[in-house]
HTML snippet that shows the backbone in 3Dmol.js (N, CA, C, O; Angstrom):
<script src="https://3Dmol.org/build/3Dmol-min.js"></script>
<div id="view" style="width:600px;height:400px;position:relative"></div>
<script>
const pdb = `
ATOM      1  N   UNK A   1       4.628   7.292 -17.615  1.00  0.00           N
ATOM      2  CA  UNK A   1       3.813   7.330 -16.422  1.00  0.00           C
ATOM      3  C   UNK A   1       3.412   5.899 -16.060  1.00  0.00           C
ATOM      4  O   UNK A   1       2.871   5.171 -16.892  1.00  0.00           O
ATOM      5  N   UNK A   2       3.677   5.505 -14.825  1.00  0.00           N
ATOM      6  CA  UNK A   2       3.363   4.141 -14.405  1.00  0.00           C
ATOM      7  C   UNK A   2       1.889   4.018 -13.998  1.00  0.00           C
ATOM      8  O   UNK A   2       1.196   5.017 -13.803  1.00  0.00           O
ATOM      9  N   UNK A   3       1.437   2.787 -13.878  1.00  0.00           N
ATOM     10  CA  UNK A   3       0.056   2.523 -13.481  1.00  0.00           C
ATOM     11  C   UNK A   3      -0.228   3.108 -12.097  1.00  0.00           C
ATOM     12  O   UNK A   3      -1.319   3.626 -11.856  1.00  0.00           O
ATOM     13  N   UNK A   4       0.750   3.027 -11.185  1.00  0.00           N
ATOM     14  CA  UNK A   4       0.576   3.554  -9.828  1.00  0.00           C
ATOM     15  C   UNK A   4       0.341   5.057  -9.852  1.00  0.00           C
ATOM     16  O   UNK A   4      -0.429   5.576  -9.045  1.00  0.00           O
ATOM     17  N   UNK A   5       1.000   5.765 -10.777  1.00  0.00           N
ATOM     18  CA  UNK A   5       0.816   7.216 -10.890  1.00  0.00           C
ATOM     19  C   UNK A   5      -0.594   7.587 -11.327  1.00  0.00           C
ATOM     20  O   UNK A   5      -1.068   8.681 -11.022  1.00  0.00           O
ATOM     21  N   UNK A   6      -1.270   6.688 -12.038  1.00  0.00           N
ATOM     22  CA  UNK A   6      -2.610   6.955 -12.551  1.00  0.00           C
ATOM     23  C   UNK A   6      -3.704   6.610 -11.540  1.00  0.00           C
ATOM     24  O   UNK A   6      -4.842   7.057 -11.685  1.00  0.00           O
ATOM     25  N   UNK A   7      -3.369   5.813 -10.513  1.00  0.00           N
ATOM     26  CA  UNK A   7      -4.361   5.408  -9.518  1.00  0.00           C
ATOM     27  C   UNK A   7      -4.655   6.553  -8.562  1.00  0.00           C
ATOM     28  O   UNK A   7      -3.766   7.317  -8.185  1.00  0.00           O
ATOM     29  N   UNK A   8      -5.929   6.654  -8.179  1.00  0.00           N
ATOM     30  CA  UNK A   8      -6.323   7.666  -7.201  1.00  0.00           C
ATOM     31  C   UNK A   8      -6.522   7.010  -5.845  1.00  0.00           C
ATOM     32  O   UNK A   8      -7.112   5.934  -5.750  1.00  0.00           O
ATOM     33  N   UNK A   9      -6.039   7.649  -4.815  1.00  0.00           N
ATOM     34  CA  UNK A   9      -6.266   7.155  -3.459  1.00  0.00           C
ATOM     35  C   UNK A   9      -7.722   7.395  -3.089  1.00  0.00           C
ATOM     36  O   UNK A   9      -8.342   8.340  -3.579  1.00  0.00           O
ATOM     37  N   UNK A  10      -8.277   6.536  -2.218  1.00  0.00           N
ATOM     38  CA  UNK A  10      -9.647   6.780  -1.777  1.00  0.00           C
ATOM     39  C   UNK A  10      -9.714   8.081  -0.984  1.00  0.00           C
ATOM     40  O   UNK A  10      -8.740   8.484  -0.349  1.00  0.00           O
ATOM     41  N   UNK A  11     -10.874   8.733  -1.028  1.00  0.00           N
ATOM     42  CA  UNK A  11     -11.056   9.977  -0.283  1.00  0.00           C
ATOM     43  C   UNK A  11     -12.200   9.819   0.718  1.00  0.00           C
ATOM     44  O   UNK A  11     -12.956   8.849   0.672  1.00  0.00           O
ATOM     45  N   UNK A  12     -12.309  10.776   1.605  1.00  0.00           N
ATOM     46  CA  UNK A  12     -13.346  10.759   2.638  1.00  0.00           C
ATOM     47  C   UNK A  12     -14.719  10.531   2.012  1.00  0.00           C
ATOM     48  O   UNK A  12     -15.012  11.018   0.919  1.00  0.00           O
ATOM     49  N   UNK A  13     -15.541   9.790   2.720  1.00  0.00           N
ATOM     50  CA  UNK A  13     -16.921   9.442   2.376  1.00  0.00           C
ATOM     51  C   UNK A  13     -17.047   8.351   1.322  1.00  0.00           C
ATOM     52  O   UNK A  13     -18.162   7.950   0.990  1.00  0.00           O
ATOM     53  N   UNK A  14     -15.916   7.855   0.781  1.00  0.00           N
ATOM     54  CA  UNK A  14     -15.979   6.676  -0.075  1.00  0.00           C
ATOM     55  C   UNK A  14     -16.036   5.448   0.818  1.00  0.00           C
ATOM     56  O   UNK A  14     -15.688   5.525   1.996  1.00  0.00           O
ATOM     57  N   UNK A  15     -16.470   4.320   0.278  1.00  0.00           N
ATOM     58  CA  UNK A  15     -16.614   3.082   1.035  1.00  0.00           C
ATOM     59  C   UNK A  15     -15.297   2.307   1.022  1.00  0.00           C
ATOM     60  O   UNK A  15     -14.634   2.202  -0.011  1.00  0.00           O
ATOM     61  N   UNK A  16     -14.931   1.768   2.183  1.00  0.00           N
ATOM     62  CA  UNK A  16     -13.713   0.969   2.334  1.00  0.00           C
ATOM     63  C   UNK A  16     -13.926  -0.395   1.678  1.00  0.00           C
ATOM     64  O   UNK A  16     -14.900  -1.080   1.990  1.00  0.00           O
ATOM     65  N   UNK A  17     -13.033  -0.796   0.779  1.00  0.00           N
ATOM     66  CA  UNK A  17     -13.112  -2.097   0.104  1.00  0.00           C
ATOM     67  C   UNK A  17     -12.311  -3.164   0.828  1.00  0.00           C
ATOM     68  O   UNK A  17     -12.688  -4.336   0.825  1.00  0.00           O
ATOM     69  N   UNK A  18     -11.197  -2.763   1.455  1.00  0.00           N
ATOM     70  CA  UNK A  18     -10.274  -3.707   2.072  1.00  0.00           C
ATOM     71  C   UNK A  18     -10.012  -3.288   3.511  1.00  0.00           C
ATOM     72  O   UNK A  18      -9.614  -2.152   3.769  1.00  0.00           O
ATOM     73  N   UNK A  19     -10.237  -4.217   4.461  1.00  0.00           N
ATOM     74  CA  UNK A  19      -9.963  -3.908   5.862  1.00  0.00           C
ATOM     75  C   UNK A  19      -8.470  -3.718   6.064  1.00  0.00           C
ATOM     76  O   UNK A  19      -7.659  -4.485   5.545  1.00  0.00           O
ATOM     77  N   UNK A  20      -8.116  -2.690   6.821  1.00  0.00           N
ATOM     78  CA  UNK A  20      -6.708  -2.448   7.089  1.00  0.00           C
ATOM     79  C   UNK A  20      -6.471  -1.161   7.849  1.00  0.00           C
ATOM     80  O   UNK A  20      -7.405  -0.494   8.293  1.00  0.00           O
ATOM     81  N   UNK A  21      -5.203  -0.830   7.988  1.00  0.00           N
ATOM     82  CA  UNK A  21      -4.783   0.409   8.623  1.00  0.00           C
ATOM     83  C   UNK A  21      -4.547   1.418   7.503  1.00  0.00           C
ATOM     84  O   UNK A  21      -3.763   1.162   6.589  1.00  0.00           O
ATOM     85  N   UNK A  22      -5.212   2.545   7.573  1.00  0.00           N
ATOM     86  CA  UNK A  22      -5.095   3.592   6.569  1.00  0.00           C
ATOM     87  C   UNK A  22      -4.517   4.848   7.203  1.00  0.00           C
ATOM     88  O   UNK A  22      -4.743   5.118   8.383  1.00  0.00           O
ATOM     89  N   UNK A  23      -3.774   5.611   6.417  1.00  0.00           N
ATOM     90  CA  UNK A  23      -3.186   6.867   6.869  1.00  0.00           C
ATOM     91  C   UNK A  23      -3.685   7.987   5.968  1.00  0.00           C
ATOM     92  O   UNK A  23      -3.692   7.855   4.744  1.00  0.00           O
ATOM     93  N   UNK A  24      -4.108   9.104   6.589  1.00  0.00           N
ATOM     94  CA  UNK A  24      -4.565  10.241   5.792  1.00  0.00           C
ATOM     95  C   UNK A  24      -3.415  11.194   5.501  1.00  0.00           C
ATOM     96  O   UNK A  24      -2.279  10.948   5.907  1.00  0.00           O
ATOM     97  N   UNK A  25      -3.711  12.276   4.802  1.00  0.00           N
ATOM     98  CA  UNK A  25      -2.687  13.242   4.394  1.00  0.00           C
ATOM     99  C   UNK A  25      -1.969  13.876   5.586  1.00  0.00           C
ATOM    100  O   UNK A  25      -0.802  14.254   5.478  1.00  0.00           O
ATOM    101  N   UNK A  26      -2.661  13.994   6.719  1.00  0.00           N
ATOM    102  CA  UNK A  26      -2.074  14.610   7.911  1.00  0.00           C
ATOM    103  C   UNK A  26      -1.272  13.611   8.741  1.00  0.00           C
ATOM    104  O   UNK A  26      -0.652  13.986   9.736  1.00  0.00           O
ATOM    105  N   UNK A  27      -1.282  12.324   8.331  1.00  0.00           N
ATOM    106  CA  UNK A  27      -0.523  11.301   9.044  1.00  0.00           C
ATOM    107  C   UNK A  27      -1.308  10.565  10.112  1.00  0.00           C
ATOM    108  O   UNK A  27      -0.738   9.756  10.845  1.00  0.00           O
ATOM    109  N   UNK A  28      -2.606  10.826  10.219  1.00  0.00           N
ATOM    110  CA  UNK A  28      -3.439  10.117  11.196  1.00  0.00           C
ATOM    111  C   UNK A  28      -3.734   8.708  10.702  1.00  0.00           C
ATOM    112  O   UNK A  28      -4.080   8.514   9.536  1.00  0.00           O
ATOM    113  N   UNK A  29      -3.598   7.719  11.594  1.00  0.00           N
ATOM    114  CA  UNK A  29      -3.875   6.326  11.242  1.00  0.00           C
ATOM    115  C   UNK A  29      -5.243   5.914  11.771  1.00  0.00           C
ATOM    116  O   UNK A  29      -5.639   6.304  12.869  1.00  0.00           O
ATOM    117  N   UNK A  30      -5.955   5.124  10.981  1.00  0.00           N
ATOM    118  CA  UNK A  30      -7.264   4.597  11.367  1.00  0.00           C
ATOM    119  C   UNK A  30      -7.348   3.139  10.944  1.00  0.00           C
ATOM    120  O   UNK A  30      -6.921   2.779   9.847  1.00  0.00           O
ATOM    121  N   UNK A  31      -7.903   2.294  11.821  1.00  0.00           N
ATOM    122  CA  UNK A  31      -8.208   0.910  11.456  1.00  0.00           C
ATOM    123  C   UNK A  31      -9.628   0.932  10.910  1.00  0.00           C
ATOM    124  O   UNK A  31     -10.581   1.152  11.658  1.00  0.00           O
ATOM    125  N   UNK A  32      -9.770   0.706   9.611  1.00  0.00           N
ATOM    126  CA  UNK A  32     -11.073   0.770   8.963  1.00  0.00           C
ATOM    127  C   UNK A  32     -11.483  -0.612   8.473  1.00  0.00           C
ATOM    128  O   UNK A  32     -10.661  -1.387   7.984  1.00  0.00           O
ATOM    129  N   UNK A  33     -12.776  -0.902   8.616  1.00  0.00           N
ATOM    130  CA  UNK A  33     -13.332  -2.185   8.217  1.00  0.00           C
ATOM    131  C   UNK A  33     -14.052  -2.048   6.882  1.00  0.00           C
ATOM    132  O   UNK A  33     -14.540  -0.975   6.527  1.00  0.00           O
ATOM    133  N   UNK A  34     -14.106  -3.138   6.165  1.00  0.00           N
ATOM    134  CA  UNK A  34     -14.793  -3.179   4.872  1.00  0.00           C
ATOM    135  C   UNK A  34     -16.248  -2.742   5.062  1.00  0.00           C
ATOM    136  O   UNK A  34     -16.924  -3.199   5.984  1.00  0.00           O
ATOM    137  N   UNK A  35     -16.720  -1.862   4.192  1.00  0.00           N
ATOM    138  CA  UNK A  35     -18.099  -1.388   4.248  1.00  0.00           C
ATOM    139  C   UNK A  35     -18.254  -0.059   4.978  1.00  0.00           C
ATOM    140  O   UNK A  35     -19.279   0.605   4.826  1.00  0.00           O
ATOM    141  N   UNK A  36     -17.260   0.343   5.767  1.00  0.00           N
ATOM    142  CA  UNK A  36     -17.312   1.639   6.444  1.00  0.00           C
ATOM    143  C   UNK A  36     -16.984   2.748   5.443  1.00  0.00           C
ATOM    144  O   UNK A  36     -16.513   2.488   4.336  1.00  0.00           O
ATOM    145  N   UNK A  37     -17.244   3.989   5.859  1.00  0.00           N
ATOM    146  CA  UNK A  37     -16.846   5.142   5.055  1.00  0.00           C
ATOM    147  C   UNK A  37     -15.509   5.675   5.553  1.00  0.00           C
ATOM    148  O   UNK A  37     -15.229   5.654   6.751  1.00  0.00           O
ATOM    149  N   UNK A  38     -14.684   6.155   4.619  1.00  0.00           N
ATOM    150  CA  UNK A  38     -13.464   6.845   5.018  1.00  0.00           C
ATOM    151  C   UNK A  38     -13.883   8.141   5.702  1.00  0.00           C
ATOM    152  O   UNK A  38     -14.670   8.905   5.142  1.00  0.00           O
ATOM    153  N   UNK A  39     -13.368   8.402   6.908  1.00  0.00           N
ATOM    154  CA  UNK A  39     -13.785   9.602   7.626  1.00  0.00           C
ATOM    155  C   UNK A  39     -13.130  10.866   7.066  1.00  0.00           C
ATOM    156  O   UNK A  39     -12.084  10.816   6.419  1.00  0.00           O
ATOM    157  N   UNK A  40     -13.783  12.001   7.339  1.00  0.00           N
ATOM    158  CA  UNK A  40     -13.211  13.298   6.998  1.00  0.00           C
ATOM    159  C   UNK A  40     -12.374  13.779   8.175  1.00  0.00           C
ATOM    160  O   UNK A  40     -12.643  13.416   9.320  1.00  0.00           O
ATOM    161  N   UNK A  41     -11.368  14.589   7.901  1.00  0.00           N
ATOM    162  CA  UNK A  41     -10.521  15.151   8.947  1.00  0.00           C
ATOM    163  C   UNK A  41     -11.208  16.394   9.511  1.00  0.00           C
ATOM    164  O   UNK A  41     -11.822  17.158   8.766  1.00  0.00           O
ATOM    165  N   UNK A  42     -11.104  16.596  10.823  1.00  0.00           N
ATOM    166  CA  UNK A  42     -11.752  17.735  11.473  1.00  0.00           C
ATOM    167  C   UNK A  42     -11.245  19.073  10.929  1.00  0.00           C
ATOM    168  O   UNK A  42     -12.025  20.016  10.789  1.00  0.00           O
ATOM    169  N   UNK A  43      -9.953  19.166  10.621  1.00  0.00           N
ATOM    170  CA  UNK A  43      -9.376  20.425  10.153  1.00  0.00           C
ATOM    171  C   UNK A  43      -9.321  20.511   8.627  1.00  0.00           C
ATOM    172  O   UNK A  43      -9.613  21.559   8.051  1.00  0.00           O
ATOM    173  N   UNK A  44      -8.947  19.411   7.978  1.00  0.00           N
ATOM    174  CA  UNK A  44      -8.770  19.423   6.525  1.00  0.00           C
ATOM    175  C   UNK A  44     -10.060  19.193   5.753  1.00  0.00           C
ATOM    176  O   UNK A  44     -10.165  19.570   4.586  1.00  0.00           O
ATOM    177  N   UNK A  45     -11.040  18.576   6.398  1.00  0.00           N
ATOM    178  CA  UNK A  45     -12.271  18.204   5.697  1.00  0.00           C
ATOM    179  C   UNK A  45     -12.032  16.923   4.912  1.00  0.00           C
ATOM    180  O   UNK A  45     -11.533  15.938   5.457  1.00  0.00           O
ATOM    181  N   UNK A  46     -12.388  16.936   3.631  1.00  0.00           N
ATOM    182  CA  UNK A  46     -12.181  15.777   2.768  1.00  0.00           C
ATOM    183  C   UNK A  46     -10.689  15.560   2.572  1.00  0.00           C
ATOM    184  O   UNK A  46      -9.948  16.495   2.268  1.00  0.00           O
ATOM    185  N   UNK A  47     -10.258  14.318   2.748  1.00  0.00           N
ATOM    186  CA  UNK A  47      -8.834  14.010   2.655  1.00  0.00           C
ATOM    187  C   UNK A  47      -8.628  12.676   1.956  1.00  0.00           C
ATOM    188  O   UNK A  47      -9.543  11.855   1.899  1.00  0.00           O
ATOM    189  N   UNK A  48      -7.427  12.455   1.423  1.00  0.00           N
ATOM    190  CA  UNK A  48      -7.077  11.190   0.786  1.00  0.00           C
ATOM    191  C   UNK A  48      -6.580  10.214   1.839  1.00  0.00           C
ATOM    192  O   UNK A  48      -5.997  10.614   2.847  1.00  0.00           O
ATOM    193  N   UNK A  49      -6.814   8.927   1.595  1.00  0.00           N
ATOM    194  CA  UNK A  49      -6.379   7.856   2.499  1.00  0.00           C
ATOM    195  C   UNK A  49      -5.526   6.875   1.738  1.00  0.00           C
ATOM    196  O   UNK A  49      -5.793   6.571   0.575  1.00  0.00           O
ATOM    197  N   UNK A  50      -4.480   6.371   2.407  1.00  0.00           N
ATOM    198  CA  UNK A  50      -3.590   5.381   1.800  1.00  0.00           C
ATOM    199  C   UNK A  50      -3.545   4.144   2.688  1.00  0.00           C
ATOM    200  O   UNK A  50      -3.359   4.250   3.900  1.00  0.00           O
ATOM    201  N   UNK A  51      -3.716   2.975   2.085  1.00  0.00           N
ATOM    202  CA  UNK A  51      -3.618   1.712   2.815  1.00  0.00           C
ATOM    203  C   UNK A  51      -2.162   1.492   3.198  1.00  0.00           C
ATOM    204  O   UNK A  51      -1.296   1.404   2.327  1.00  0.00           O
ATOM    205  N   UNK A  52      -1.883   1.401   4.510  1.00  0.00           N
ATOM    206  CA  UNK A  52      -0.496   1.225   4.950  1.00  0.00           C
ATOM    207  C   UNK A  52      -0.239  -0.166   5.521  1.00  0.00           C
ATOM    208  O   UNK A  52       0.911  -0.601   5.589  1.00  0.00           O
ATOM    209  N   UNK A  53      -1.304  -0.875   5.935  1.00  0.00           N
ATOM    210  CA  UNK A  53      -1.130  -2.219   6.486  1.00  0.00           C
ATOM    211  C   UNK A  53      -2.420  -3.004   6.337  1.00  0.00           C
ATOM    212  O   UNK A  53      -3.485  -2.542   6.746  1.00  0.00           O
ATOM    213  N   UNK A  54      -2.326  -4.192   5.751  1.00  0.00           N
ATOM    214  CA  UNK A  54      -3.487  -5.073   5.655  1.00  0.00           C
ATOM    215  C   UNK A  54      -3.746  -5.730   7.004  1.00  0.00           C
ATOM    216  O   UNK A  54      -2.812  -6.043   7.743  1.00  0.00           O
ATOM    217  N   UNK A  55      -5.012  -5.935   7.315  1.00  0.00           N
ATOM    218  CA  UNK A  55      -5.378  -6.681   8.515  1.00  0.00           C
ATOM    219  C   UNK A  55      -5.858  -8.035   8.031  1.00  0.00           C
ATOM    220  O   UNK A  55      -6.831  -8.137   7.284  1.00  0.00           O
ATOM    221  N   UNK A  56      -5.162  -9.069   8.467  1.00  0.00           N
ATOM    222  CA  UNK A  56      -5.454 -10.417   8.002  1.00  0.00           C
ATOM    223  C   UNK A  56      -5.758 -11.297   9.199  1.00  0.00           C
ATOM    224  O   UNK A  56      -4.914 -11.477  10.077  1.00  0.00           O
ATOM    225  N   UNK A  57      -6.953 -11.840   9.234  1.00  0.00           N
ATOM    226  CA  UNK A  57      -7.351 -12.738  10.316  1.00  0.00           C
ATOM    227  C   UNK A  57      -7.550 -14.119   9.714  1.00  0.00           C
ATOM    228  O   UNK A  57      -8.486 -14.343   8.947  1.00  0.00           O
ATOM    229  N   UNK A  58      -6.657 -15.050  10.068  1.00  0.00           N
ATOM    230  CA  UNK A  58      -6.724 -16.371   9.441  1.00  0.00           C
ATOM    231  C   UNK A  58      -7.529 -17.386  10.239  1.00  0.00           C
ATOM    232  O   UNK A  58      -7.623 -18.542   9.827  1.00  0.00           O
ATOM    233  N   UNK A  59      -8.107 -16.997  11.359  1.00  0.00           N
ATOM    234  CA  UNK A  59      -9.056 -17.801  12.120  1.00  0.00           C
ATOM    235  C   UNK A  59      -8.533 -19.171  12.559  1.00  0.00           C
ATOM    236  O   UNK A  59      -9.299 -20.134  12.577  1.00  0.00           O
ATOM    237  N   UNK A  60      -7.274 -19.282  12.906  1.00  0.00           N
ATOM    238  CA  UNK A  60      -6.798 -20.547  13.461  1.00  0.00           C
ATOM    239  C   UNK A  60      -5.791 -20.279  14.562  1.00  0.00           C
ATOM    240  O   UNK A  60      -5.342 -19.147  14.744  1.00  0.00           O
ATOM    241  N   UNK A  61      -5.439 -21.316  15.291  1.00  0.00           N
ATOM    242  CA  UNK A  61      -4.581 -21.191  16.469  1.00  0.00           C
ATOM    243  C   UNK A  61      -3.094 -21.367  16.161  1.00  0.00           C
ATOM    244  O   UNK A  61      -2.280 -21.412  17.084  1.00  0.00           O
ATOM    245  N   UNK A  62      -2.730 -21.466  14.906  1.00  0.00           N
ATOM    246  CA  UNK A  62      -1.320 -21.610  14.546  1.00  0.00           C
ATOM    247  C   UNK A  62      -0.847 -23.052  14.511  1.00  0.00           C
ATOM    248  O   UNK A  62       0.353 -23.304  14.400  1.00  0.00           O
ATOM    249  N   UNK A  63      -1.764 -24.000  14.602  1.00  0.00           N
ATOM    250  CA  UNK A  63      -1.403 -25.418  14.554  1.00  0.00           C
ATOM    251  C   UNK A  63      -1.452 -25.919  13.115  1.00  0.00           C
ATOM    252  O   UNK A  63      -2.256 -25.449  12.310  1.00  0.00           O
ATOM    253  N   UNK A  64      -0.588 -26.872  12.804  1.00  0.00           N
ATOM    254  CA  UNK A  64      -0.586 -27.478  11.483  1.00  0.00           C
ATOM    255  C   UNK A  64      -1.836 -28.321  11.309  1.00  0.00           C
ATOM    256  O   UNK A  64      -2.247 -29.040  12.220  1.00  0.00           O
ATOM    257  N   UNK A  65      -2.429 -28.227  10.141  1.00  0.00           N
ATOM    258  CA  UNK A  65      -3.608 -29.025   9.819  1.00  0.00           C
ATOM    259  C   UNK A  65      -3.256 -30.499   9.988  1.00  0.00           C
ATOM    260  O   UNK A  65      -2.254 -30.962   9.442  1.00  0.00           O
ATOM    261  N   UNK A  66      -4.062 -31.235  10.732  1.00  0.00           N
ATOM    262  CA  UNK A  66      -3.783 -32.649  11.032  1.00  0.00           C
ATOM    263  C   UNK A  66      -3.684 -33.507   9.774  1.00  0.00           C
ATOM    264  O   UNK A  66      -3.028 -34.549   9.787  1.00  0.00           O
ATOM    265  N   UNK A  67      -4.317 -33.090   8.710  1.00  0.00           N
ATOM    266  CA  UNK A  67      -4.245 -33.849   7.461  1.00  0.00           C
ATOM    267  C   UNK A  67      -2.859 -33.766   6.829  1.00  0.00           C
ATOM    268  O   UNK A  67      -2.520 -34.587   5.977  1.00  0.00           O
ATOM    269  N   UNK A  68      -2.052 -32.782   7.234  1.00  0.00           N
ATOM    270  CA  UNK A  68      -0.722 -32.607   6.656  1.00  0.00           C
ATOM    271  C   UNK A  68       0.383 -33.255   7.471  1.00  0.00           C
ATOM    272  O   UNK A  68       1.542 -33.241   7.057  1.00  0.00           O
ATOM    273  N   UNK A  69       0.045 -33.822   8.624  1.00  0.00           N
ATOM    274  CA  UNK A  69       1.031 -34.467   9.486  1.00  0.00           C
ATOM    275  C   UNK A  69       1.081 -35.944   9.126  1.00  0.00           C
ATOM    276  O   UNK A  69       0.049 -36.614   9.072  1.00  0.00           O
ATOM    277  N   UNK A  70       2.310 -36.458   8.875  1.00  0.00           N
ATOM    278  CA  UNK A  70       2.421 -37.864   8.510  1.00  0.00           C
ATOM    279  C   UNK A  70       2.055 -38.752   9.689  1.00  0.00           C
ATOM    280  O   UNK A  70       2.300 -38.411  10.846  1.00  0.00           O
ATOM    281  N   UNK A  71       1.468 -39.887   9.375  1.00  0.00           N
ATOM    282  CA  UNK A  71       1.040 -40.837  10.415  1.00  0.00           C
ATOM    283  C   UNK A  71       2.099 -41.887  10.631  1.00  0.00           C
ATOM    284  O   UNK A  71       2.792 -42.293   9.698  1.00  0.00           O
ATOM    285  N   UNK A  72       2.220 -42.328  11.878  1.00  0.00           N
ATOM    286  CA  UNK A  72       3.161 -43.392  12.188  1.00  0.00           C
ATOM    287  C   UNK A  72       2.594 -44.723  11.704  1.00  0.00           C
ATOM    288  O   UNK A  72       1.399 -44.989  11.837  1.00  0.00           O
ATOM    289  N   UNK A  73       3.473 -45.555  11.139  1.00  0.00           N
ATOM    290  CA  UNK A  73       3.017 -46.878  10.656  1.00  0.00           C
ATOM    291  C   UNK A  73       3.025 -47.896  11.756  1.00  0.00           C
ATOM    292  O   UNK A  73       2.674 -49.053  11.529  1.00  0.00           O
TER     293      UNK A  73
END
`;
const viewer = $3Dmol.createViewer("view");
viewer.addModel(pdb, "pdb");
viewer.setStyle({}, {cartoon: {color: "spectrum"}});
viewer.zoomTo();
viewer.render();
</script>
């Protein structure tokens, strides 16, 4: 049995640790932020959630840091 087989997916009403896109057992996707609760499904009630995509905000405009650009002599 691998380590992944022993891990439990988060369930409804637990707190989100990592911001990202999560998918529930019914296939519904939600963008959840750290500190929020995993929502319950209207039909299923308590459901498991799986992280399907990390949301990463690097807070820059895509330019190279000026300290890394060589200077002309």
